[in-house]
N, C-alpha and C positions, 0 to 999 in steps of 0.2 A: 628451459635450456635445450631440450631435445626437439623442440618445434622448429628451430632454425634449419637443422639438416633436412627435416622433412620438407620444409618450404623450398630449400635449394633443390632437392631431388625432384619435387613436383615441377619446379620451374624448368629444370633440365629436360624432363620428360615432355613438357609442353613444347619446348623449343625443338626437341627432336621430332615431335609429331608434326610441327609446322614445317620443318625442313622436308620430312617425308611427303607431306601433302603437296608442297611446292614442286618437288621433283616429280611426283606422280602427275601433277597437272601439266608440267612441261612435256612429259612423254605423251599425255593425252592430246595436247595441242599438236605436237609433231605428228602423231598418228592420224589425227583428223585431217591434216593438210599435207600428208605425205605425197599425194599426187601432184600438188603444186611444186613442192620441193624437187621432186624427180623431174618434172617437166622443165622447170627453169634450169636445173643442172644440165639436162640434156641439151637445151638450147644453147647455153653458154659454152658447153664443151664442143658442140658442133661448130659454133661460130669461131671459137678459139682455134680448133683444129684446121678449119678451112683457111682462116687468116694466116696461120703459121705456115702451112705448106704452100699457100698461093703466093706469099710474099717472101718466103725464105730463100736466100741466095747464099750458098756456102762460099766462104772466103778462105783463101790459103795464104800462108806466109813462107817466105824463103829469105835466107840471110847470107850475105857475103861479108867476109871479114878482111880488113886491110890493117897495116901497121904504119903509123907515122913515126919515123926515126928522128932523133935529135931535134925534138920540138918541145917547147914548154907548154904550159897549160893554156895560156892566152892564144898562142899560135894554133894549138890543136882546136880550140873553140872556133877560130876563124876558118880553119881548113874544113871543119865539119859543116859550117854554114854554106860554104861554096858547093858542097856535094849536091844540094837541092837548088842551086841557082840555075836560071834559065840558060846561062852560058854553057853549062855542061849538059843539061837535060834536052836542050834543043837538038844537040848532036845525037843524043840517045834516041829521041823520037825519029830523027831522020834515018839513023842506022837500022832501026827495027821497023820502020814504016808504021808506027803506031797510029791508031785512028783517033787520037786525042792530042791535046796540046801539052806543052811542057809544064804548064801550071797544074793541069789535072794529074800529070805524072808525079809532080812534087807532092800532091796529096796522098799518093800511094806509098811514099817513101818515109821511113822512120830511121833517123840517124842517131846512134848512141855509142857509148864507150863501155868497156867491160872493166869493172872494179877500178875506176880512175886510172886505167893504164893507157898506153898509146894505141891499144887495139880498138879500132872503130868498126862498128857494125852498120851495114846498109841493108835494111829489111824492107822487102816489097810485099804489099798485100794486094792480091788480085783474085778474080773469080776462077782463073785457070792456074793450077799449081805449076805446070810447066812454064807458062808465061811469066809467073812470078820469079822463078829461078833464073830464067833467061834475062829478064830485065835487071835483076840484082847484079848479075855478072857483067852485063854490058855497062851498067852505070859505074861499077868499080873500074872496069877497063878504061872507059872514056874519061873518068875523073883522073886516073893515073896519067893519061895522055895530055890532059888539058891543064892540070894544076901547075906544071912548070911554066907554061905560057902566062898564066894568070898571076901566080905568086912567086915564080922563080924557085919553087920548092920541088926538089927532085927525090926526096927520101920517102917515097910511098912504096910499100912492098905488099904484095898479095899474101894473105895468110891462109884463107880457105875459101873455096868457091861455094856459091849457093847450090844446094841440092833440092831436088823436087820433093816436096812434102805433100802427100795425098790426104793428110788429116786436116779437116777444116777447123778453123779456130773459133767458130761460132756455132757450136753444137748446143743450141738452146731450145730445140723444138719441144722436147719432153717437158721442160720447165714451163713453157707457155701453156701447154695442155693441162698440166697439174694446176697452174694458177686459174685456168678457166673452170676446172672442176670445183676447186675450193671456193672460187667467187660465186659460182652458181649455187652451191650449198648455203653459203652465207646469205645471199640475196633471197633464196627460197625460205630459209628459216626466218629471216627478218620479215618477209611478206606474210608468212604464216601467223606470226604473233601480231602483226598489224591488223590482219583480217580478224583475228580472234578478239582484239581490243575493240573493233568496230561492230562486232556481233552482239546485238542486244537481246538475243533469245535467252530464255531461262532454262538451265539444265540441272540445277541442284536444288535440294530442299532448303539449304541455308540461304540461297538467293531469293527464294519465295518468302521466307521468314523476314529477311532484311527489307524486301520490297513492300510487303503487306503489313509487317509488324505483328503477325500472329503466328503461333507455332503450327507446324505441319504435323497432323495426326497420322497420316498414312499416304501411300503413293501407289499408283497403278502402273505396273510394268507395261512396256510397249509390246503389243501382240503382233508378231509378224505373220505373214500369210503362211510361211513354211511351218512355223510353230503351230498354227491353228490346224493345218492339215495333219501334222503328226499327232496332235491331240485327238482329232476325230478318228484317226486310225486306231489309236490306243483304246478309245472309248468303244469302238466297234469290236475290237478283239475281246475286251472285257465283257461286253454284252453277249457275244457268242459263247464265251466261256461259261458265263452264268447260265445261258440257255441249255447248253449241253449238260451242265452239272445238275440242272433241275430235272 
């Protein structure tokens, strides 16, 4: 009866020992190829940093708000669509003498509503924060002038003008750099284990036993040049000590 707990304890100890060996071997592999991991991480981080700052363009947004009075949901939907129509935007391009077409300007505009109300937002995204605010205000002003001619709708009221916002909306440089660092570490570690799996050299006694099928009786440690020099110095000191003592 008492043998079963002993077997369980023995099994648990063996499993714990296997885990300890596996973890130790992982650290040995990482230490052996640490220079590859560092080199690859440095390369990916450098490339990621260069790409981020060479291609990064800060973008700014500015929003103008207007109110549609006495309009139902369907009419508000139609009125919102017309804000980005070329009928309105052609005049905005002409007023501001913009270096692009009304179609390109339409891509910079986002039209929305606040909490299903009659308040409509005209948001401009641009590389220049002052230009974004200026365009948003001119679009709202031009729309208010043109919508009576297009739809016969006169109940458009300004709520708040767009203000200059100097905070970019795409602050993602640090995230890209962190991704480059983590990617380099992952690639380096993966390459380290790949090289280890392709390495056929024998480093352990159990590998010799498995390969040759015979037990290992002993091993000779590696003698480094520095260790040999230290040993010679110690031997000389011992010899001199014995000579003086005699």
